[in-house]
VMD Tcl script that draws the C-alpha trace (Angstrom):
set ca {
  {40.01 15.42 46.70}
  {37.58 15.34 43.76}
  {39.07 14.56 40.39}
  {37.39 15.78 37.21}
  {36.75 13.19 34.51}
  {38.56 14.24 31.38}
  {37.96 12.37 28.15}
  {40.96 11.16 26.25}
  {41.73 13.03 23.04}
  {39.60 11.69 20.16}
  {37.04 9.99 22.45}
  {34.84 12.97 23.28}
  {31.11 12.16 23.21}
  {29.30 14.16 20.54}
  {25.77 15.44 21.08}
  {23.48 13.24 18.93}
  {20.37 15.04 17.67}
  {17.07 13.14 17.58}
  {16.31 11.86 14.09}
  {13.06 10.97 12.37}
  {12.74 7.25 11.61}
  {10.37 5.92 8.94}
  {8.99 2.40 9.33}
  {8.66 1.07 5.78}
  {7.10 -2.06 4.28}
  {9.51 -2.82 1.43}
  {8.12 -4.32 -1.76}
  {9.71 -7.76 -1.48}
  {8.19 -11.23 -1.23}
  {10.85 -12.59 1.15}
  {8.97 -13.90 4.22}
  {11.76 -13.09 6.67}
  {11.53 -9.41 5.65}
  {7.75 -9.26 6.09}
  {7.93 -6.54 8.74}
  {8.44 -2.77 8.81}
  {12.10 -1.84 8.27}
  {13.58 1.32 9.77}
  {15.09 4.06 7.59}
  {16.34 7.54 8.42}
  {14.33 10.39 6.98}
  {16.60 13.02 5.37}
  {16.43 16.39 7.07}
  {14.92 17.95 3.94}
  {11.76 15.86 4.48}
  {11.54 15.88 8.26}
  {8.84 18.55 8.21}
  {6.54 16.25 6.20}
  {4.47 13.46 7.70}
  {5.43 10.63 5.35}
  {2.90 8.13 6.71}
  {1.27 6.39 3.74}
  {3.76 7.78 1.21}
  {5.48 5.66 -1.43}
  {9.25 5.88 -1.04}
  {12.39 4.41 -2.52}
  {14.78 2.67 -0.12}
  {18.06 0.74 -0.33}
  {17.91 -3.00 0.32}
  {20.68 -5.53 -0.29}
  {22.52 -3.25 -2.67}
  {19.49 -2.41 -4.82}
  {16.74 0.20 -4.88}
  {13.29 -0.92 -3.78}
  {9.90 0.70 -3.54}
  {8.19 0.74 -0.16}
  {5.19 2.08 1.73}
  {5.73 4.15 4.89}
  {3.72 2.75 7.78}
  {4.56 5.47 10.30}
  {7.24 7.92 11.39}
  {8.64 8.49 14.86}
  {11.49 10.51 16.30}
  {14.30 8.55 18.01}
  {16.86 10.12 20.35}
  {19.71 7.71 19.59}
  {19.23 6.03 16.20}
  {21.41 3.09 15.34}
  {24.45 4.03 13.26}
  {23.67 1.20 10.81}
  {20.29 2.63 9.74}
  {20.38 3.89 6.17}
  {18.51 6.85 4.77}
  {15.60 6.96 2.37}
  {16.71 7.41 -1.22}
  {13.69 9.30 -2.49}
  {10.04 10.07 -1.83}
  {8.15 8.79 -4.87}
  {4.61 10.00 -4.24}
  {3.69 13.61 -3.56}
  {0.91 12.69 -1.11}
  {-0.21 9.92 1.22}
  {-1.39 6.91 -0.79}
  {-2.00 4.14 1.77}
  {-4.56 4.73 4.51}
  {-3.91 3.42 8.06}
  {-6.88 1.03 7.83}
  {-5.40 -0.41 4.62}
  {-2.18 -1.27 6.46}
  {-4.16 -3.02 9.19}
  {-6.22 -4.92 6.64}
  {-3.12 -5.95 4.67}
  {-1.43 -7.24 7.83}
  {-4.52 -9.25 8.78}
  {-4.90 -10.79 5.30}
  {-1.18 -11.58 5.05}
  {-1.18 -13.35 8.41}
  {-4.29 -15.37 7.68}
  {-3.60 -16.31 4.06}
  {0.13 -17.03 4.50}
  {1.34 -14.20 2.31}
  {3.35 -11.02 2.80}
  {2.13 -7.49 3.37}
  {3.90 -6.29 0.23}
  {2.04 -8.87 -1.90}
  {-1.27 -7.79 -0.38}
  {-0.55 -4.08 -0.86}
  {0.32 -4.75 -4.50}
  {-3.25 -5.98 -4.94}
  {-4.88 -3.28 -2.83}
  {-3.20 -0.21 -4.32}
  {-3.61 0.61 -8.03}
  {-0.57 1.70 -10.07}
  {0.44 5.25 -9.22}
  {-0.06 8.11 -11.68}
  {1.79 11.32 -10.90}
  {-0.60 13.50 -12.93}
  {-3.53 12.45 -10.72}
  {-1.70 13.40 -7.52}
  {-1.46 16.99 -8.77}
  {-5.25 17.21 -8.97}
  {-7.19 18.60 -6.05}
  {-10.11 16.47 -4.86}
  {-12.44 18.11 -2.38}
  {-14.22 15.95 0.21}
  {-17.92 15.43 -0.24}
  {-19.71 18.01 1.87}
  {-23.12 18.00 0.27}
  {-26.23 17.25 2.24}
  {-27.83 14.11 0.82}
  {-31.55 14.04 1.36}
  {-32.96 10.54 1.33}
  {-36.51 9.41 1.91}
  {-37.07 6.51 4.24}
  {-38.25 3.61 2.11}
  {-38.13 -0.06 3.10}
  {-40.86 -1.34 0.80}
  {-38.53 -3.75 -1.00}
  {-37.63 -5.32 2.36}
  {-41.20 -5.77 3.58}
  {-41.39 -9.39 2.32}
  {-38.35 -10.29 4.44}
  {-38.88 -11.10 8.10}
  {-36.61 -8.72 10.05}
  {-35.83 -6.89 6.80}
  {-37.20 -3.57 8.04}
  {-35.32 -4.04 11.31}
  {-32.09 -4.39 9.33}
  {-32.85 -1.10 7.56}
  {-33.54 0.62 10.89}
  {-30.19 -0.50 12.32}
  {-28.41 0.92 9.28}
  {-30.19 4.24 9.66}
  {-29.16 4.41 13.32}
  {-25.47 3.95 12.46}
  {-25.15 0.34 13.64}
  {-23.25 -2.38 11.77}
  {-25.55 -5.40 11.29}
  {-24.64 -8.24 8.93}
  {-26.91 -10.37 6.76}
  {-27.01 -12.89 3.92}
  {-30.14 -12.46 1.83}
  {-31.80 -14.36 -1.02}
  {-32.94 -11.71 -3.45}
  {-36.31 -11.64 -5.20}
  {-36.00 -11.61 -9.02}
  {-36.78 -8.18 -10.41}
  {-36.26 -6.40 -7.08}
  {-32.53 -6.71 -6.45}
  {-31.73 -3.15 -7.57}
  {-34.44 -1.70 -5.30}
  {-33.15 -3.79 -2.39}
  {-29.58 -2.53 -2.87}
  {-30.81 1.04 -3.32}
  {-32.73 0.99 -0.04}
  {-29.75 -0.46 1.82}
  {-27.61 2.33 0.38}
  {-30.18 4.99 1.20}
  {-30.38 3.85 4.83}
  {-26.59 4.04 5.10}
  {-26.56 7.55 3.62}
  {-29.11 8.59 6.24}
  {-26.55 7.80 8.93}
  {-24.00 9.98 7.00}
  {-21.86 6.99 6.04}
  {-20.54 5.61 2.76}
  {-21.46 2.43 0.89}
  {-19.21 0.08 -1.09}
  {-20.92 -2.29 -3.55}
  {-18.99 -5.15 -5.21}
  {-20.31 -7.05 -8.25}
  {-18.74 -9.89 -10.26}
  {-18.28 -8.21 -13.67}
  {-17.67 -4.77 -15.13}
  {-20.91 -4.96 -17.09}
  {-23.01 -5.60 -13.97}
  {-21.15 -2.88 -12.04}
  {-21.72 -0.29 -14.76}
  {-25.37 -1.15 -15.05}
  {-25.95 -1.07 -11.29}
  {-24.22 2.29 -10.91}
  {-26.48 3.86 -13.55}
  {-29.60 2.40 -11.93}
  {-28.60 3.63 -8.47}
  {-27.99 7.13 -9.78}
  {-31.50 7.18 -11.23}
  {-33.13 5.82 -8.06}
  {-31.20 7.84 -5.47}
  {-30.33 10.98 -7.47}
  {-26.82 10.76 -6.01}
  {-23.55 10.48 -7.97}
  {-22.15 6.95 -7.95}
  {-18.46 6.24 -8.65}
  {-17.32 3.27 -10.72}
  {-14.13 1.27 -10.05}
  {-13.34 -1.70 -12.32}
  {-10.30 -3.38 -13.82}
  {-11.42 -2.42 -17.34}
  {-10.90 1.27 -16.62}
  {-7.68 3.02 -17.56}
  {-4.91 3.30 -14.99}
  {-5.51 7.05 -14.66}
  {-9.23 6.60 -13.98}
  {-8.60 3.86 -11.42}
  {-5.99 5.86 -9.54}
  {-8.16 8.99 -9.65}
  {-11.11 7.10 -8.13}
  {-8.81 5.59 -5.52}
  {-7.52 9.04 -4.52}
  {-11.03 10.50 -4.44}
  {-12.26 7.68 -2.19}
  {-9.40 8.16 0.28}
  {-10.16 11.89 0.46}
  {-13.89 11.40 0.96}
  {-15.11 12.66 -2.42}
  {-17.52 9.73 -2.94}
  {-20.29 8.32 -0.80}
  {-21.30 5.41 -3.07}
  {-18.85 3.28 -5.06}
  {-19.72 0.31 -7.28}
  {-16.89 -1.90 -8.53}
  {-15.52 -5.36 -9.16}
  {-13.41 -7.48 -6.79}
  {-10.49 -5.00 -6.62}
  {-12.89 -2.41 -5.18}
  {-13.01 -4.40 -1.94}
  {-9.76 -2.64 -0.92}
  {-10.94 0.96 -1.52}
  {-10.29 3.17 1.54}
  {-13.68 4.89 1.64}
  {-14.06 7.62 4.24}
  {-16.74 6.93 6.88}
  {-17.43 3.48 5.43}
  {-20.69 2.15 6.83}
  {-21.80 -0.74 4.59}
  {-20.22 -3.28 2.24}
  {-22.54 -5.07 -0.18}
  {-21.36 -8.21 -2.01}
  {-23.69 -8.97 -4.89}
  {-23.50 -12.30 -6.73}
  {-21.45 -14.10 -4.09}
  {-20.14 -17.42 -5.38}
  {-19.19 -16.12 -8.84}
  {-15.61 -17.07 -9.69}
  {-14.99 -13.53 -10.98}
  {-14.88 -12.45 -7.33}
  {-11.95 -14.79 -6.62}
  {-8.43 -13.40 -6.83}
  {-6.09 -15.30 -9.14}
  {-2.84 -13.95 -7.72}
  {-1.34 -14.57 -4.32}
  {-2.98 -14.41 -1.80}
  {-5.88 -16.17 -3.45}
  {-8.68 -14.51 -1.54}
  {-12.08 -13.48 -2.83}
  {-14.17 -10.37 -2.27}
  {-16.13 -12.02 0.54}
  {-12.95 -12.72 2.52}
  {-11.88 -9.09 2.23}
  {-15.36 -7.83 3.15}
  {-15.54 -10.06 6.24}
  {-12.11 -8.88 7.36}
  {-13.05 -5.21 6.88}
  {-16.36 -5.68 8.68}
  {-14.43 -7.17 11.60}
  {-11.58 -4.64 11.71}
  {-13.39 -1.43 10.76}
  {-16.75 -2.21 12.43}
  {-18.94 -1.73 9.37}
  {-22.14 -3.40 8.25}
  {-22.17 -6.06 5.56}
  {-24.83 -7.57 3.28}
  {-24.26 -10.54 0.98}
  {-26.94 -10.99 -1.66}
  {-27.66 -13.30 -4.57}
  {-30.46 -15.30 -6.12}
  {-28.66 -18.37 -4.83}
  {-26.23 -18.73 -1.93}
  {-22.62 -19.83 -1.58}
  {-21.31 -22.25 1.01}
  {-19.05 -19.54 2.43}
  {-21.97 -17.20 2.96}
  {-24.05 -19.94 4.56}
  {-21.15 -20.70 6.89}
  {-21.36 -17.11 8.20}
  {-25.02 -17.77 8.99}
  {-24.28 -21.10 10.63}
  {-21.73 -19.48 12.93}
  {-24.27 -16.72 13.72}
  {-21.87 -14.09 12.42}
  {-24.64 -12.92 10.08}
  {-28.40 -13.40 9.94}
  {-30.26 -15.06 7.06}
  {-32.96 -13.04 5.32}
  {-35.28 -15.04 3.07}
  {-38.45 -13.64 1.46}
  {-41.89 -14.95 2.23}
  {-42.85 -17.94 0.13}
  {-45.96 -16.31 -1.35}
  {-44.07 -13.26 -2.61}
  {-41.23 -15.38 -3.98}
  {-43.64 -17.68 -5.80}
  {-45.43 -14.74 -7.42}
  {-42.11 -13.29 -8.68}
  {-40.43 -16.37 -10.13}
  {-40.92 -18.81 -12.96}
  {-42.00 -22.44 -12.69}
  {-39.34 -25.15 -12.75}
  {-40.09 -28.45 -14.50}
  {-37.28 -30.92 -13.80}
  {-37.41 -34.09 -15.88}
  {-37.00 -37.45 -14.16}
  {-36.71 -41.11 -15.14}
  {-40.44 -41.41 -15.82}
  {-40.26 -38.56 -18.33}
  {-37.31 -40.22 -20.06}
  {-39.15 -43.54 -20.23}
  {-42.23 -41.85 -21.67}
  {-40.22 -40.15 -24.43}
  {-38.30 -43.27 -25.41}
  {-34.99 -43.02 -27.23}
  {-35.60 -39.35 -28.05}
  {-35.13 -38.52 -24.37}
  {-31.35 -39.00 -24.75}
  {-31.06 -36.20 -27.31}
  {-29.71 -32.83 -26.23}
  {-33.18 -31.31 -26.68}
  {-35.82 -34.04 -26.17}
  {-39.49 -33.64 -27.23}
  {-40.44 -32.06 -23.88}
  {-37.85 -29.32 -24.41}
  {-39.17 -28.60 -27.92}
  {-42.72 -28.47 -26.54}
  {-41.61 -25.94 -23.90}
  {-39.92 -23.85 -26.62}
  {-43.06 -23.83 -28.75}
  {-45.26 -22.78 -25.83}
  {-42.81 -20.05 -24.86}
  {-42.62 -18.63 -28.39}
  {-46.36 -17.96 -28.31}
  {-45.79 -15.48 -25.45}
  {-42.32 -14.00 -26.03}
  {-38.59 -14.77 -26.26}
  {-37.13 -18.11 -25.20}
  {-33.67 -18.57 -23.67}
  {-31.58 -21.75 -24.07}
  {-28.68 -21.97 -21.60}
  {-25.87 -23.69 -23.51}
  {-23.43 -25.70 -21.38}
  {-20.42 -24.74 -23.56}
  {-19.41 -22.07 -26.04}
  {-18.23 -22.70 -29.59}
  {-19.36 -25.31 -32.08}
  {-17.94 -28.66 -30.92}
  {-15.79 -27.76 -27.89}
  {-14.62 -31.30 -27.04}
  {-13.74 -34.02 -29.55}
  {-12.08 -37.42 -29.24}
  {-10.94 -40.42 -31.20}
  {-13.81 -42.43 -32.67}
  {-11.90 -45.72 -32.41}
  {-10.52 -45.67 -28.83}
  {-12.29 -42.67 -27.29}
  {-9.10 -40.89 -26.23}
  {-9.36 -37.08 -26.04}
  {-8.00 -35.30 -29.09}
  {-4.90 -33.32 -28.20}
  {-2.75 -30.79 -30.00}
  {0.61 -32.12 -31.19}
  {2.39 -28.89 -30.20}
  {1.07 -27.96 -26.73}
  {-1.14 -30.98 -25.85}
  {-4.15 -28.72 -25.53}
  {-7.71 -29.96 -26.23}
  {-8.85 -29.79 -29.84}
  {-12.15 -28.21 -30.85}
  {-14.20 -28.36 -34.02}
  {-15.42 -25.06 -35.49}
  {-18.48 -24.50 -37.64}
  {-16.39 -24.65 -40.84}
  {-15.24 -28.18 -39.82}
  {-11.68 -27.02 -39.09}
  {-9.84 -28.54 -36.11}
  {-8.28 -25.89 -33.84}
  {-6.44 -26.11 -30.51}
  {-8.24 -24.36 -27.66}
  {-4.93 -23.30 -26.06}
  {-2.55 -22.20 -28.83}
  {-5.19 -21.70 -31.62}
  {-3.11 -23.71 -34.09}
  {-5.02 -25.48 -36.83}
  {-4.60 -29.25 -37.27}
  {-5.03 -30.59 -40.79}
  {-3.96 -34.25 -40.61}
  {-4.87 -35.33 -37.11}
  {-3.90 -38.77 -35.86}
  {-4.64 -40.29 -32.47}
  {-1.50 -40.71 -30.36}
  {-2.92 -43.83 -28.70}
  {-4.34 -45.96 -31.54}
  {-3.31 -43.97 -34.64}
  {-6.94 -43.46 -35.61}
  {-7.86 -40.57 -37.89}
  {-11.63 -40.24 -37.32}
  {-13.05 -37.85 -34.71}
  {-16.35 -37.87 -32.84}
  {-17.83 -35.12 -30.69}
  {-18.30 -35.45 -26.95}
  {-19.97 -32.12 -26.22}
  {-21.66 -29.55 -28.40}
  {-21.53 -25.79 -27.92}
  {-23.86 -22.85 -28.33}
  {-23.16 -22.47 -32.06}
  {-24.09 -26.09 -32.76}
  {-27.26 -25.81 -30.64}
  {-28.20 -22.64 -32.51}
  {-27.68 -24.41 -35.81}
  {-30.10 -27.20 -34.85}
  {-32.72 -24.78 -33.55}
  {-32.38 -22.64 -36.66}
  {-33.34 -25.62 -38.80}
  {-36.26 -26.51 -36.52}
  {-37.68 -22.98 -36.19}
  {-36.96 -21.39 -39.55}
  {-39.38 -18.48 -39.11}
  {-38.16 -17.42 -35.66}
  {-35.25 -14.95 -35.20}
  {-32.19 -16.55 -33.59}
  {-29.47 -14.92 -31.47}
  {-26.32 -16.62 -30.15}
  {-24.59 -14.90 -27.21}
  {-21.27 -16.19 -25.86}
  {-18.80 -15.00 -23.26}
  {-16.53 -13.46 -25.90}
  {-19.29 -11.16 -27.14}
  {-18.95 -7.66 -25.70}
  {-22.12 -6.23 -27.20}
  {-25.27 -7.81 -25.79}
  {-28.40 -6.13 -27.14}
  {-31.49 -6.00 -24.98}
  {-34.16 -8.41 -26.15}
  {-37.62 -7.00 -26.82}
  {-40.88 -8.81 -26.08}
  {-41.27 -10.27 -29.57}
  {-40.85 -14.06 -30.01}
  {-37.28 -15.14 -30.68}
  {-34.79 -17.79 -29.60}
  {-31.68 -16.79 -27.67}
  {-28.86 -19.32 -27.16}
  {-26.40 -18.11 -24.50}
  {-23.72 -19.48 -22.24}
  {-23.64 -18.83 -18.49}
  {-22.83 -15.19 -17.76}
  {-23.55 -14.05 -21.32}
  {-27.33 -14.00 -21.15}
  {-28.78 -10.77 -22.57}
  {-31.58 -9.11 -20.65}
  {-35.11 -9.30 -22.00}
  {-37.37 -6.26 -21.90}
  {-40.17 -7.94 -19.96}
  {-38.43 -11.21 -19.09}
  {-38.13 -14.44 -21.01}
  {-41.24 -16.49 -21.53}
  {-39.36 -19.78 -21.16}
  {-35.92 -21.12 -20.23}
  {-34.37 -24.41 -21.36}
  {-31.45 -25.91 -19.40}
  {-30.10 -28.95 -21.31}
  {-27.30 -31.26 -20.12}
  {-27.93 -30.27 -16.51}
  {-26.40 -33.44 -15.10}
  {-23.13 -32.77 -16.94}
  {-22.43 -29.84 -14.62}
  {-24.09 -31.00 -11.40}
  {-22.45 -34.45 -11.45}
  {-18.87 -33.30 -12.02}
  {-16.36 -34.78 -9.53}
  {-15.36 -31.35 -8.18}
  {-16.69 -30.39 -4.78}
  {-18.02 -27.08 -6.08}
  {-20.13 -28.63 -8.87}
  {-23.63 -28.71 -7.24}
  {-23.16 -25.31 -5.64}
  {-22.06 -23.76 -8.94}
  {-24.88 -25.47 -10.85}
  {-27.47 -24.07 -8.46}
  {-25.96 -20.59 -8.70}
  {-25.89 -20.57 -12.51}
  {-29.39 -21.90 -12.94}
  {-31.09 -19.66 -10.38}
  {-29.24 -16.60 -11.69}
  {-30.43 -17.41 -15.22}
  {-33.94 -18.27 -14.00}
  {-34.16 -14.78 -12.50}
  {-34.34 -13.46 -16.09}
  {-37.59 -15.35 -16.68}
  {-40.84 -13.44 -16.22}
  {-43.15 -14.45 -13.34}
  {-44.99 -17.72 -13.99}
  {-42.71 -18.43 -16.97}
  {-41.70 -22.00 -17.84}
  {-38.26 -23.36 -16.94}
  {-37.42 -26.82 -18.25}
  {-34.42 -28.73 -16.84}
  {-33.09 -31.98 -18.27}
  {-33.11 -35.21 -16.28}
  {-30.35 -36.74 -14.19}
  {-30.29 -34.42 -11.19}
  {-30.19 -35.58 -7.59}
  {-33.49 -35.30 -5.77}
  {-32.35 -32.63 -3.25}
  {-31.00 -30.39 -6.02}
  {-34.15 -30.82 -8.09}
  {-36.30 -29.91 -5.09}
  {-34.19 -26.83 -4.40}
  {-34.89 -25.64 -7.95}
  {-38.59 -26.44 -7.91}
  {-39.15 -24.76 -4.54}
  {-36.59 -21.99 -5.23}
  {-35.08 -22.72 -1.84}
  {-31.28 -22.51 -2.14}
  {-30.46 -21.94 1.53}
  {-31.67 -25.36 2.71}
  {-29.79 -27.16 -0.05}
  {-26.58 -25.20 0.62}
  {-26.96 -25.94 4.33}
  {-27.17 -29.63 3.42}
  {-23.90 -29.32 1.49}
  {-22.35 -27.48 4.42}
  {-23.38 -30.24 6.83}
  {-21.73 -32.81 4.57}
  {-18.52 -30.79 4.49}
  {-18.56 -30.52 8.26}
  {-18.68 -34.29 8.58}
  {-15.94 -34.74 5.96}
  {-13.87 -31.86 7.44}
  {-13.76 -29.86 4.24}
  {-13.62 -26.05 3.98}
  {-15.05 -23.78 5.17}
  {-15.77 -25.91 8.27}
  {-12.09 -26.88 8.36}
  {-8.90 -25.30 7.05}
  {-6.72 -27.06 4.47}
  {-3.30 -25.67 3.52}
  {-1.58 -26.75 0.30}
  {2.24 -26.64 0.36}
  {4.00 -26.92 -3.02}
  {7.67 -27.85 -3.35}
  {10.14 -30.75 -3.70}
  {8.97 -33.86 -1.88}
  {12.06 -34.26 0.29}
  {11.70 -30.71 1.61}
  {7.97 -31.13 2.10}
  {8.56 -34.10 4.41}
  {10.92 -32.14 6.66}
  {8.75 -29.02 6.59}
  {5.57 -30.85 7.64}
  {7.12 -32.62 10.64}
  {5.62 -31.78 14.04}
  {3.07 -29.35 12.67}
  {-0.07 -28.75 14.78}
  {-2.18 -30.19 11.96}
  {-3.08 -33.44 10.24}
  {-1.05 -34.42 7.19}
  {-3.59 -35.67 4.66}
  {-0.99 -36.75 2.12}
  {1.35 -35.69 -0.67}
  {0.02 -35.57 -4.23}
  {1.12 -34.24 -7.61}
  {1.11 -30.45 -7.79}
  {-1.16 -28.85 -10.40}
  {0.47 -27.42 -13.48}
  {1.54 -23.81 -13.22}
  {1.63 -23.62 -17.01}
  {-0.57 -25.50 -19.44}
  {2.31 -26.41 -21.71}
  {5.00 -27.53 -19.25}
  {4.38 -29.62 -16.13}
  {6.03 -28.84 -12.80}
  {8.92 -31.28 -12.80}
  {9.78 -32.53 -9.33}
  {7.16 -30.36 -7.60}
  {4.70 -32.06 -5.27}
  {1.88 -30.80 -3.06}
  {1.41 -31.62 0.63}
  {-2.04 -31.15 2.13}
  {-2.43 -30.45 5.84}
  {-5.69 -29.90 7.71}
  {-6.84 -28.52 11.04}
  {-10.01 -27.25 12.66}
  {-11.02 -23.68 11.93}
  {-10.57 -22.58 15.54}
  {-7.03 -24.05 15.56}
  {-5.95 -22.39 12.33}
  {-4.45 -19.18 13.85}
  {-1.90 -21.29 15.73}
  {-1.08 -23.29 12.58}
  {-0.72 -20.11 10.51}
  {1.70 -18.67 13.05}
  {3.88 -21.80 12.96}
  {3.84 -21.91 9.14}
  {4.86 -18.28 8.87}
  {7.73 -18.81 11.32}
  {9.04 -21.80 9.37}
  {8.79 -20.06 6.00}
  {10.63 -17.08 7.49}
  {13.47 -19.31 8.68}
  {13.70 -20.99 5.27}
  {13.74 -17.63 3.54}
  {16.54 -16.33 5.77}
  {18.59 -19.45 5.04}
  {17.90 -19.08 1.29}
  {16.30 -22.50 0.98}
  {13.87 -23.47 -1.75}
  {10.80 -21.20 -1.45}
  {7.72 -23.27 -0.70}
  {4.36 -21.98 -1.87}
  {1.57 -22.02 0.73}
  {-2.11 -21.60 -0.16}
  {-5.07 -21.64 2.21}
  {-8.03 -23.63 0.86}
  {-6.93 -23.63 -2.81}
  {-10.05 -23.60 -5.03}
  {-8.71 -26.18 -7.50}
  {-9.01 -28.85 -4.78}
  {-12.74 -28.37 -4.51}
}
mol new
graphics top color blue
foreach p $ca { graphics top sphere $p radius 0.5 }
foreach p [lrange $ca 0 end-1] q [lrange $ca 1 end] { graphics top cylinder $p $q radius 0.2 }
display resetview
């Protein structure tokens, strides 16, 4: 006999309908929640594909913002899954390739996807989402022109690969006066293959200028994306790029995240400039983002500058990119002539050689003024930027915030940090009251030159000056700090670089690389065959790199030294900040070498980090993925147990 199964009253199985589940990255920095969380999509929104939308979700009793990674329908959803609270955006904001890039960067640089997405996505503006942006459907007609790349061996081959839709990669040393034409021809070749180009420059001023020049050369609209724009303009450009309204975009470091449609080429101009380095976590720079996108999205990449960074040279050394250097004859005809003083020149000039501007520098200024404007590259801004006690030599510090004191042109003593004036200064070490200067700034240099050349117009340009007029061809003296040099109409007739050894001989690892970058970038403003005088005290290899205008060999020499010493980028160093007792337990049995535990740098200039130390661990570059995986697992466990949050940074720049 067959008995029918009858459910007991109250235990009948109900038919469960399939529900739509949204996988959401919630905006939280907790490492153990650095994964997509599942939420039920209310039935009112089930007919909308919410992938890429910004939503509001419940988490731990509070409302949080999140980004929808994807949606999928589940037959039997878990009864503990909660529903979305609200859909914030009215359209998709995050592209699928942006999610992949954020996951890659978060895994490599020991951060969370939410922290990366906060950098990649500009603040939302609802008014912009109501606008309709049509994709670019115009037919761009470009003429094949590779004349600017003729002096480069394999330069025309690089252009041909771009035109054919390939994704080559290069690091090139630009010729002064031709950088805009070189970038324009790279962009034109990419447009021929019906792809888009993303160009990243260090500053807003350089981005704005380059965008205007490209529009004139290519007769194609060029979009601008910088941090100085309003939030509405930034979000509008971001939306237009994601919908394919732009083919060429020029921007600063935040533009490296733009989701351009049919991206074919990323150009990093001015690599090595600290403006391209992100201050917030994760502390990546534009080159790191560009390399990751070139790897994940299979796009071409070109890194250009008048100098070369160690990171870029490392790409060449690993054969990830090719090196393009111009022919020596063409480079020599397009650059000025370096004259680097040595010990014999100092001995010939006697005691006057120890002045900021020795007789040889004044002679170079006089010769340059007979032909046009002369530029003096000041090492510091201000009048007297660094002062100290005349009796004991201790640095002069502010009594309120312990910041360094500076001396202005009106002889007033002002703190460089809090801007408070000090009237009755007294040394904290020896109680002395007399000050002496250690360094002089651009204003003080301009004052001396104004007394020496009374009939010559004088212009002082500093980093705080927003307006930088273009210099005509008439004789004048321009005193400028690095990055604030105004452009001359036909180039400067002469360039003076005083106190060169003060920058190149600093104890930081980046000092010679940064010195070479600053000086060659400034020397590119000098007209061909112009005079460039550099003060004495430089190492012979650095002096030869300037005289021969050969930065790649000198940077390769620095890279070889770092490889022997196991310094980045040939090795990976992770800094872990936290209490010392927790650092010791955290660093046990890691697949890396513990270099040591040192004092952590100050997070605030006024208050030191009490009780916070920094552990430094190191491993080979090829072993870093395994180390990163272990570090992320341990930080996730600590976060779940609500232990003290340790801060992890890959290759922190303040170490080098």
